[in-house]
PyMOL Python script that loads the backbone (N, CA, C, O; Angstrom):
from pymol import cmd

cmd.read_pdbstr("""\
ATOM      1  N   MET A   1      81.174  91.265  47.789  1.00  0.00           N
ATOM      2  CA  MET A   1      80.369  91.294  49.004  1.00  0.00           C
ATOM      3  C   MET A   1      80.291  92.720  49.562  1.00  0.00           C
ATOM      4  O   MET A   1      79.209  93.197  49.905  1.00  0.00           O
ATOM      5  N   LYS A   2      81.436  93.391  49.652  1.00  0.00           N
ATOM      6  CA  LYS A   2      81.448  94.747  50.197  1.00  0.00           C
ATOM      7  C   LYS A   2      80.762  95.719  49.240  1.00  0.00           C
ATOM      8  O   LYS A   2      80.128  96.675  49.685  1.00  0.00           O
ATOM      9  N   LEU A   3      80.879  95.489  47.944  1.00  0.00           N
ATOM     10  CA  LEU A   3      80.236  96.360  46.972  1.00  0.00           C
ATOM     11  C   LEU A   3      78.718  96.256  47.079  1.00  0.00           C
ATOM     12  O   LEU A   3      78.012  97.257  46.964  1.00  0.00           O
ATOM     13  N   LYS A   4      78.225  95.050  47.297  1.00  0.00           N
ATOM     14  CA  LYS A   4      76.788  94.836  47.441  1.00  0.00           C
ATOM     15  C   LYS A   4      76.262  95.544  48.698  1.00  0.00           C
ATOM     16  O   LYS A   4      75.189  96.147  48.677  1.00  0.00           O
ATOM     17  N   LEU A   5      77.025  95.462  49.782  1.00  0.00           N
ATOM     18  CA  LEU A   5      76.645  96.130  51.031  1.00  0.00           C
ATOM     19  C   LEU A   5      76.683  97.642  50.861  1.00  0.00           C
ATOM     20  O   LEU A   5      75.818  98.348  51.380  1.00  0.00           O
ATOM     21  N   LEU A   6      77.678  98.142  50.139  1.00  0.00           N
ATOM     22  CA  LEU A   6      77.791  99.577  49.894  1.00  0.00           C
ATOM     23  C   LEU A   6      76.608 100.074  49.069  1.00  0.00           C
ATOM     24  O   LEU A   6      76.080 101.153  49.339  1.00  0.00           O
ATOM     25  N   LYS A   7      76.189  99.310  48.079  1.00  0.00           N
ATOM     26  CA  LYS A   7      75.038  99.685  47.260  1.00  0.00           C
ATOM     27  C   LYS A   7      73.761  99.712  48.099  1.00  0.00           C
ATOM     28  O   LYS A   7      72.918 100.589  47.907  1.00  0.00           O
ATOM     29  N   LYS A   8      73.609  98.771  49.020  1.00  0.00           N
ATOM     30  CA  LYS A   8      72.434  98.760  49.901  1.00  0.00           C
ATOM     31  C   LYS A   8      72.422 100.001  50.789  1.00  0.00           C
ATOM     32  O   LYS A   8      71.377 100.623  50.980  1.00  0.00           O
ATOM     33  N   ARG A   9      73.564 100.352  51.322  1.00  0.00           N
ATOM     34  CA  ARG A   9      73.641 101.532  52.199  1.00  0.00           C
ATOM     35  C   ARG A   9      73.323 102.798  51.426  1.00  0.00           C
ATOM     36  O   ARG A   9      72.573 103.652  51.899  1.00  0.00           O
ATOM     37  N   ILE A  10      73.894 102.917  50.236  1.00  0.00           N
ATOM     38  CA  ILE A  10      73.637 104.105  49.427  1.00  0.00           C
ATOM     39  C   ILE A  10      72.157 104.162  49.048  1.00  0.00           C
ATOM     40  O   ILE A  10      71.558 105.237  49.057  1.00  0.00           O
ATOM     41  N   GLY A  11      71.575 103.031  48.722  1.00  0.00           N
ATOM     42  CA  GLY A  11      70.152 102.985  48.402  1.00  0.00           C
ATOM     43  C   GLY A  11      69.293 103.373  49.583  1.00  0.00           C
ATOM     44  O   GLY A  11      68.316 104.107  49.432  1.00  0.00           O
ATOM     45  N   PHE A  12      69.650 102.885  50.757  1.00  0.00           N
ATOM     46  CA  PHE A  12      68.909 103.220  51.969  1.00  0.00           C
ATOM     47  C   PHE A  12      68.983 104.719  52.254  1.00  0.00           C
ATOM     48  O   PHE A  12      67.967 105.336  52.574  1.00  0.00           O
ATOM     49  N   VAL A  13      70.150 105.298  52.143  1.00  0.00           N
ATOM     50  CA  VAL A  13      70.319 106.733  52.385  1.00  0.00           C
ATOM     51  C   VAL A  13      69.532 107.533  51.355  1.00  0.00           C
ATOM     52  O   VAL A  13      68.893 108.528  51.700  1.00  0.00           O
ATOM     53  N   PHE A  14      69.573 107.110  50.098  1.00  0.00           N
ATOM     54  CA  PHE A  14      68.831 107.803  49.039  1.00  0.00           C
ATOM     55  C   PHE A  14      67.329 107.773  49.314  1.00  0.00           C
ATOM     56  O   PHE A  14      66.658 108.797  49.183  1.00  0.00           O
ATOM     57  N   VAL A  15      66.803 106.627  49.690  1.00  0.00           N
ATOM     58  CA  VAL A  15      65.371 106.512  49.991  1.00  0.00           C
ATOM     59  C   VAL A  15      65.025 107.370  51.205  1.00  0.00           C
ATOM     60  O   VAL A  15      63.992 108.040  51.206  1.00  0.00           O
ATOM     61  N   PHE A  16      65.857 107.363  52.224  1.00  0.00           N
ATOM     62  CA  PHE A  16      65.605 108.164  53.422  1.00  0.00           C
ATOM     63  C   PHE A  16      65.585 109.654  53.095  1.00  0.00           C
ATOM     64  O   PHE A  16      64.728 110.383  53.595  1.00  0.00           O
ATOM     65  N   VAL A  17      66.514 110.112  52.266  1.00  0.00           N
ATOM     66  CA  VAL A  17      66.555 111.529  51.886  1.00  0.00           C
ATOM     67  C   VAL A  17      65.314 111.893  51.070  1.00  0.00           C
ATOM     68  O   VAL A  17      64.733 112.960  51.269  1.00  0.00           O
ATOM     69  N   CYS A  18      64.907 111.015  50.155  1.00  0.00           N
ATOM     70  CA  CYS A  18      63.708 111.281  49.348  1.00  0.00           C
ATOM     71  C   CYS A  18      62.453 111.356  50.223  1.00  0.00           C
ATOM     72  O   CYS A  18      61.613 112.233  50.022  1.00  0.00           O
ATOM     73  N   ILE A  19      62.323 110.457  51.176  1.00  0.00           N
ATOM     74  CA  ILE A  19      61.168 110.476  52.085  1.00  0.00           C
ATOM     75  C   ILE A  19      61.183 111.752  52.928  1.00  0.00           C
ATOM     76  O   ILE A  19      60.132 112.346  53.170  1.00  0.00           O
ATOM     77  N   SER A  20      62.361 112.174  53.373  1.00  0.00           N
ATOM     78  CA  SER A  20      62.458 113.397  54.181  1.00  0.00           C
ATOM     79  C   SER A  20      62.045 114.621  53.378  1.00  0.00           C
ATOM     80  O   SER A  20      61.312 115.472  53.881  1.00  0.00           O
ATOM     81  N   ILE A  21      62.501 114.718  52.146  1.00  0.00           N
ATOM     82  CA  ILE A  21      62.152 115.861  51.299  1.00  0.00           C
ATOM     83  C   ILE A  21      60.655 115.855  50.995  1.00  0.00           C
ATOM     84  O   ILE A  21      60.015 116.907  51.013  1.00  0.00           O
ATOM     85  N   LEU A  22      60.098 114.689  50.718  1.00  0.00           N
ATOM     86  CA  LEU A  22      58.669 114.575  50.441  1.00  0.00           C
ATOM     87  C   LEU A  22      57.845 114.984  51.662  1.00  0.00           C
ATOM     88  O   LEU A  22      56.853 115.700  51.527  1.00  0.00           O
ATOM     89  N   THR A  23      58.246 114.535  52.845  1.00  0.00           N
ATOM     90  CA  THR A  23      57.539 114.893  54.078  1.00  0.00           C
ATOM     91  C   THR A  23      57.610 116.402  54.329  1.00  0.00           C
ATOM     92  O   THR A  23      56.613 117.019  54.704  1.00  0.00           O
ATOM     93  N   TYR A  24      58.778 116.988  54.124  1.00  0.00           N
ATOM     94  CA  TYR A  24      58.946 118.431  54.309  1.00  0.00           C
ATOM     95  C   TYR A  24      58.044 119.200  53.347  1.00  0.00           C
ATOM     96  O   TYR A  24      57.453 120.210  53.730  1.00  0.00           O
ATOM     97  N   GLY A  25      57.932 118.737  52.113  1.00  0.00           N
ATOM     98  CA  GLY A  25      57.072 119.386  51.131  1.00  0.00           C
ATOM     99  C   GLY A  25      55.606 119.291  51.492  1.00  0.00           C
ATOM    100  O   GLY A  25      54.867 120.266  51.355  1.00  0.00           O
ATOM    101  N   ILE A  26      55.179 118.132  51.951  1.00  0.00           N
ATOM    102  CA  ILE A  26      53.770 117.956  52.337  1.00  0.00           C
ATOM    103  C   ILE A  26      53.434 118.833  53.534  1.00  0.00           C
ATOM    104  O   ILE A  26      52.370 119.452  53.563  1.00  0.00           O
ATOM    105  N   ILE A  27      54.306 118.897  54.507  1.00  0.00           N
ATOM    106  CA  ILE A  27      54.063 119.752  55.675  1.00  0.00           C
ATOM    107  C   ILE A  27      54.001 121.218  55.255  1.00  0.00           C
ATOM    108  O   ILE A  27      53.184 121.977  55.776  1.00  0.00           O
ATOM    109  N   GLY A  28      54.852 121.619  54.321  1.00  0.00           N
ATOM    110  CA  GLY A  28      54.824 122.995  53.823  1.00  0.00           C
ATOM    111  C   GLY A  28      53.514 123.333  53.134  1.00  0.00           C
ATOM    112  O   GLY A  28      52.989 124.433  53.304  1.00  0.00           O
ATOM    113  N   ILE A  29      52.980 122.393  52.354  1.00  0.00           N
ATOM    114  CA  ILE A  29      51.709 122.629  51.668  1.00  0.00           C
ATOM    115  C   ILE A  29      50.568 122.713  52.683  1.00  0.00           C
ATOM    116  O   ILE A  29      49.692 123.569  52.560  1.00  0.00           O
ATOM    117  N   VAL A  30      50.574 121.838  53.676  1.00  0.00           N
ATOM    118  CA  VAL A  30      49.514 121.848  54.683  1.00  0.00           C
ATOM    119  C   VAL A  30      49.558 123.140  55.495  1.00  0.00           C
ATOM    120  O   VAL A  30      48.512 123.727  55.769  1.00  0.00           O
ATOM    121  N   ASN A  31      50.745 123.591  55.881  1.00  0.00           N
ATOM    122  CA  ASN A  31      50.870 124.802  56.697  1.00  0.00           C
ATOM    123  C   ASN A  31      50.664 126.076  55.886  1.00  0.00           C
ATOM    124  O   ASN A  31      50.457 127.143  56.463  1.00  0.00           O
ATOM    125  N   LYS A  32      50.717 125.984  54.565  1.00  0.00           N
ATOM    126  CA  LYS A  32      50.509 127.161  53.731  1.00  0.00           C
ATOM    127  C   LYS A  32      49.062 127.648  53.835  1.00  0.00           C
ATOM    128  O   LYS A  32      48.799 128.844  53.706  1.00  0.00           O
ATOM    129  N   ASN A  33      48.137 126.736  54.066  1.00  0.00           N
ATOM    130  CA  ASN A  33      46.729 127.096  54.185  1.00  0.00           C
ATOM    131  C   ASN A  33      46.377 127.646  55.564  1.00  0.00           C
ATOM    132  O   ASN A  33      45.266 128.139  55.758  1.00  0.00           O
ATOM    133  N   ASN A  34      47.292 127.575  56.519  1.00  0.00           N
ATOM    134  CA  ASN A  34      47.057 128.069  57.866  1.00  0.00           C
ATOM    135  C   ASN A  34      47.242 129.580  57.868  1.00  0.00           C
ATOM    136  O   ASN A  34      48.342 130.066  57.607  1.00  0.00           O
ATOM    137  N   LYS A  35      46.181 130.331  58.158  1.00  0.00           N
ATOM    138  CA  LYS A  35      46.232 131.784  58.105  1.00  0.00           C
ATOM    139  C   LYS A  35      46.223 132.401  59.499  1.00  0.00           C
ATOM    140  O   LYS A  35      45.706 133.504  59.675  1.00  0.00           O
ATOM    141  N   SER A  36      46.779 131.721  60.486  1.00  0.00           N
ATOM    142  CA  SER A  36      46.773 132.260  61.844  1.00  0.00           C
ATOM    143  C   SER A  36      47.867 133.311  61.988  1.00  0.00           C
ATOM    144  O   SER A  36      48.866 133.287  61.269  1.00  0.00           O
ATOM    145  N   LEU A  37      47.668 134.225  62.917  1.00  0.00           N
ATOM    146  CA  LEU A  37      48.601 135.304  63.179  1.00  0.00           C
ATOM    147  C   LEU A  37      49.018 135.229  64.643  1.00  0.00           C
ATOM    148  O   LEU A  37      48.169 135.242  65.534  1.00  0.00           O
ATOM    149  N   SER A  38      50.296 135.154  64.889  1.00  0.00           N
ATOM    150  CA  SER A  38      50.801 135.074  66.254  1.00  0.00           C
ATOM    151  C   SER A  38      50.873 136.482  66.845  1.00  0.00           C
ATOM    152  O   SER A  38      51.502 137.371  66.271  1.00  0.00           O
ATOM    153  N   VAL A  39      50.230 136.675  67.990  1.00  0.00           N
ATOM    154  CA  VAL A  39      50.171 137.988  68.618  1.00  0.00           C
ATOM    155  C   VAL A  39      50.565 137.859  70.084  1.00  0.00           C
ATOM    156  O   VAL A  39      50.205 136.879  70.737  1.00  0.00           O
ATOM    157  N   ASN A  40      51.291 138.823  70.601  1.00  0.00           N
ATOM    158  CA  ASN A  40      51.635 138.840  72.017  1.00  0.00           C
ATOM    159  C   ASN A  40      50.883 139.992  72.669  1.00  0.00           C
ATOM    160  O   ASN A  40      51.390 141.111  72.749  1.00  0.00           O
ATOM    161  N   ALA A  41      49.669 139.709  73.132  1.00  0.00           N
ATOM    162  CA  ALA A  41      48.828 140.742  73.736  1.00  0.00           C
ATOM    163  C   ALA A  41      48.512 140.402  75.184  1.00  0.00           C
ATOM    164  O   ALA A  41      47.419 140.699  75.668  1.00  0.00           O
ATOM    165  N   THR A  42      49.447 139.789  75.871  1.00  0.00           N
ATOM    166  CA  THR A  42      49.211 139.417  77.260  1.00  0.00           C
ATOM    167  C   THR A  42      49.671 140.540  78.182  1.00  0.00           C
ATOM    168  O   THR A  42      50.533 141.333  77.804  1.00  0.00           O
ATOM    169  N   PRO A  43      49.113 140.617  79.379  1.00  0.00           N
ATOM    170  CA  PRO A  43      49.540 141.666  80.310  1.00  0.00           C
ATOM    171  C   PRO A  43      50.946 141.432  80.867  1.00  0.00           C
ATOM    172  O   PRO A  43      51.460 142.290  81.585  1.00  0.00           O
ATOM    173  N   ILE A  44      51.573 140.316  80.565  1.00  0.00           N
ATOM    174  CA  ILE A  44      52.912 140.046  81.076  1.00  0.00           C
ATOM    175  C   ILE A  44      53.974 140.249  80.000  1.00  0.00           C
ATOM    176  O   ILE A  44      55.065 139.685  80.088  1.00  0.00           O
ATOM    177  N   ALA A  45      53.664 141.046  78.995  1.00  0.00           N
ATOM    178  CA  ALA A  45      54.632 141.310  77.941  1.00  0.00           C
ATOM    179  C   ALA A  45      55.844 142.033  78.538  1.00  0.00           C
ATOM    180  O   ALA A  45      55.701 142.857  79.442  1.00  0.00           O
ATOM    181  N   ASN A  46      57.005 141.726  78.037  1.00  0.00           N
ATOM    182  CA  ASN A  46      58.285 142.307  78.464  1.00  0.00           C
ATOM    183  C   ASN A  46      58.578 142.039  79.941  1.00  0.00           C
ATOM    184  O   ASN A  46      59.214 142.864  80.597  1.00  0.00           O
ATOM    185  N   LYS A  47      58.134 140.924  80.465  1.00  0.00           N
ATOM    186  CA  LYS A  47      58.419 140.527  81.838  1.00  0.00           C
ATOM    187  C   LYS A  47      59.156 139.196  81.812  1.00  0.00           C
ATOM    188  O   LYS A  47      59.076 138.455  80.832  1.00  0.00           O
ATOM    189  N   THR A  48      59.868 138.897  82.883  1.00  0.00           N
ATOM    190  CA  THR A  48      60.578 137.632  83.013  1.00  0.00           C
ATOM    191  C   THR A  48      59.786 136.708  83.919  1.00  0.00           C
ATOM    192  O   THR A  48      59.372 137.102  85.010  1.00  0.00           O
ATOM    193  N   ILE A  49      59.576 135.489  83.472  1.00  0.00           N
ATOM    194  CA  ILE A  49      58.853 134.494  84.258  1.00  0.00           C
ATOM    195  C   ILE A  49      59.863 133.473  84.760  1.00  0.00           C
ATOM    196  O   ILE A  49      60.606 132.888  83.972  1.00  0.00           O
ATOM    197  N   VAL A  50      59.891 133.262  86.062  1.00  0.00           N
ATOM    198  CA  VAL A  50      60.795 132.297  86.666  1.00  0.00           C
ATOM    199  C   VAL A  50      59.971 131.121  87.161  1.00  0.00           C
ATOM    200  O   VAL A  50      59.030 131.302  87.933  1.00  0.00           O
ATOM    201  N   ILE A  51      60.315 129.929  86.726  1.00  0.00           N
ATOM    202  CA  ILE A  51      59.597 128.724  87.129  1.00  0.00           C
ATOM    203  C   ILE A  51      60.496 127.954  88.089  1.00  0.00           C
ATOM    204  O   ILE A  51      61.612 127.570  87.740  1.00  0.00           O
ATOM    205  N   ASP A  52      59.998 127.737  89.297  1.00  0.00           N
ATOM    206  CA  ASP A  52      60.767 127.050  90.323  1.00  0.00           C
ATOM    207  C   ASP A  52      60.219 125.632  90.496  1.00  0.00           C
ATOM    208  O   ASP A  52      59.021 125.439  90.701  1.00  0.00           O
ATOM    209  N   ALA A  53      61.104 124.653  90.411  1.00  0.00           N
ATOM    210  CA  ALA A  53      60.707 123.260  90.629  1.00  0.00           C
ATOM    211  C   ALA A  53      61.081 122.866  92.045  1.00  0.00           C
ATOM    212  O   ALA A  53      61.908 121.976  92.244  1.00  0.00           O
ATOM    213  N   GLY A  54      60.487 123.514  93.022  1.00  0.00           N
ATOM    214  CA  GLY A  54      60.824 123.265  94.415  1.00  0.00           C
ATOM    215  C   GLY A  54      60.194 122.018  94.982  1.00  0.00           C
ATOM    216  O   GLY A  54      60.610 121.552  96.042  1.00  0.00           O
ATOM    217  N   HIS A  55      59.220 121.469  94.324  1.00  0.00           N
ATOM    218  CA  HIS A  55      58.551 120.235  94.719  1.00  0.00           C
ATOM    219  C   HIS A  55      57.898 120.335  96.099  1.00  0.00           C
ATOM    220  O   HIS A  55      57.675 119.309  96.740  1.00  0.00           O
ATOM    221  N   GLY A  56      57.588 121.538  96.569  1.00  0.00           N
ATOM    222  CA  GLY A  56      56.786 121.707  97.766  1.00  0.00           C
ATOM    223  C   GLY A  56      57.521 121.646  99.084  1.00  0.00           C
ATOM    224  O   GLY A  56      56.901 121.865 100.124  1.00  0.00           O
ATOM    225  N   LYS A  57      58.789 121.364  99.097  1.00  0.00           N
ATOM    226  CA  LYS A  57      59.531 121.338 100.363  1.00  0.00           C
ATOM    227  C   LYS A  57      60.906 121.945 100.144  1.00  0.00           C
ATOM    228  O   LYS A  57      61.428 121.895  99.031  1.00  0.00           O
ATOM    229  N   PRO A  58      61.498 122.514 101.173  1.00  0.00           N
ATOM    230  CA  PRO A  58      62.826 123.117 101.005  1.00  0.00           C
ATOM    231  C   PRO A  58      63.901 122.042 100.849  1.00  0.00           C
ATOM    232  O   PRO A  58      63.771 120.923 101.346  1.00  0.00           O
ATOM    233  N   ASP A  59      64.944 122.414 100.157  1.00  0.00           N
ATOM    234  CA  ASP A  59      66.040 121.458  99.992  1.00  0.00           C
ATOM    235  C   ASP A  59      66.935 121.464 101.225  1.00  0.00           C
ATOM    236  O   ASP A  59      66.665 122.186 102.185  1.00  0.00           O
ATOM    237  N   GLU A  60      67.975 120.680 101.204  1.00  0.00           N
ATOM    238  CA  GLU A  60      68.839 120.515 102.376  1.00  0.00           C
ATOM    239  C   GLU A  60      69.628 121.778 102.694  1.00  0.00           C
ATOM    240  O   GLU A  60      70.055 121.960 103.834  1.00  0.00           O
ATOM    241  N   ARG A  61      69.828 122.643 101.724  1.00  0.00           N
ATOM    242  CA  ARG A  61      70.630 123.846 101.947  1.00  0.00           C
ATOM    243  C   ARG A  61      69.835 124.965 102.598  1.00  0.00           C
ATOM    244  O   ARG A  61      70.429 125.919 103.101  1.00  0.00           O
ATOM    245  N   CYS A  62      68.503 124.878 102.605  1.00  0.00           N
ATOM    246  CA  CYS A  62      67.663 125.960 103.098  1.00  0.00           C
ATOM    247  C   CYS A  62      67.489 125.820 104.614  1.00  0.00           C
ATOM    248  O   CYS A  62      66.830 124.891 105.082  1.00  0.00           O
ATOM    249  N   HIS A  63      68.078 126.739 105.375  1.00  0.00           N
ATOM    250  CA  HIS A  63      67.939 126.731 106.830  1.00  0.00           C
ATOM    251  C   HIS A  63      67.069 127.890 107.294  1.00  0.00           C
ATOM    252  O   HIS A  63      66.908 128.085 108.499  1.00  0.00           O
ATOM    253  N   TRP A  64      66.503 128.665 106.373  1.00  0.00           N
ATOM    254  CA  TRP A  64      65.705 129.820 106.722  1.00  0.00           C
ATOM    255  C   TRP A  64      64.466 129.415 107.513  1.00  0.00           C
ATOM    256  O   TRP A  64      64.083 130.114 108.451  1.00  0.00           O
ATOM    257  N   ILE A  65      63.835 128.302 107.156  1.00  0.00           N
ATOM    258  CA  ILE A  65      62.624 127.847 107.866  1.00  0.00           C
ATOM    259  C   ILE A  65      62.978 127.448 109.291  1.00  0.00           C
ATOM    260  O   ILE A  65      62.207 127.730 110.208  1.00  0.00           O
ATOM    261  N   LEU A  66      64.106 126.811 109.503  1.00  0.00           N
ATOM    262  CA  LEU A  66      64.507 126.393 110.848  1.00  0.00           C
ATOM    263  C   LEU A  66      64.819 127.590 111.721  1.00  0.00           C
ATOM    264  O   LEU A  66      64.546 127.567 112.921  1.00  0.00           O
ATOM    265  N   TRP A  67      65.387 128.638 111.140  1.00  0.00           N
ATOM    266  CA  TRP A  67      65.728 129.828 111.926  1.00  0.00           C
ATOM    267  C   TRP A  67      64.495 130.595 112.369  1.00  0.00           C
ATOM    268  O   TRP A  67      64.536 131.257 113.406  1.00  0.00           O
ATOM    269  N   ASN A  68      63.388 130.529 111.614  1.00  0.00           N
ATOM    270  CA  ASN A  68      62.220 131.334 111.915  1.00  0.00           C
ATOM    271  C   ASN A  68      61.141 130.543 112.676  1.00  0.00           C
ATOM    272  O   ASN A  68      60.000 131.001 112.739  1.00  0.00           O
ATOM    273  N   GLU A  69      61.446 129.420 113.232  1.00  0.00           N
ATOM    274  CA  GLU A  69      60.443 128.650 113.972  1.00  0.00           C
ATOM    275  C   GLU A  69      60.357 129.098 115.407  1.00  0.00           C
ATOM    276  O   GLU A  69      59.563 128.557 116.177  1.00  0.00           O
TER     277      GLU A  69
END
""", "prot")
cmd.dss("prot")
cmd.show_as("cartoon", "prot")
cmd.util.cbc("prot")
cmd.orient("prot")
């Protein structure tokens, strides 16, 4: 019983590895025909961009707005 289960697991892993290798190969062939060139020609080159998720209102720690009213 355990040997049969072990054979099923090994078979499943083997099929999964074969499918993964096949998928990787197909993606490689498809991307080989892509002749795009990545270029960084933006005016913000060598700058740091900070993204703030403030959600439009100050949090509980911010008392600066209350002081300036």
